Phi, psi and omega in degrees: 000326180292326179294323180292320178296321178294321178295319179296321179295320177294324179293318178294318179298318179293322178295319178295318181301309181289326178296317179292324176294320177296320178296319178296318179296319179295320178297317179297315180297326179288323185269347182297318177298324177296320177297318178296321178297315179297321180296315179298316179295322178296314179296321179295317179295323176295318181296322181280349180082018180272092187291321181288321176294320179296321179295319178296314178294326177296321178296314176301317181297316180294317181296316180294320179296316179295320177299318178294321178294322178294316179298318178298314181296316180294316179299315180290322179297314179295321179300316181280331178291324182270009181296153181298139180283141178289150178288138181288142180279141180290000000 
């Protein structure tokens, strides 16, 4: 009976692990078009010579990029921290 409880705990842990990775991936996928939009606007402002507009779009681009990197790092860290533990060798 204890083996079954341990298996269930591992199953729940694995479901949480994959669910959080999926949530991080979905968040990245949702925010990626916004990042592309900011990049296009920044490049357009640079092309037009609008330095204050380019600086504003660059700030949006940097903040969005840093946010995506943080979400990616947290998602991957949790994914690897919650991985199943290897069985100890006798």
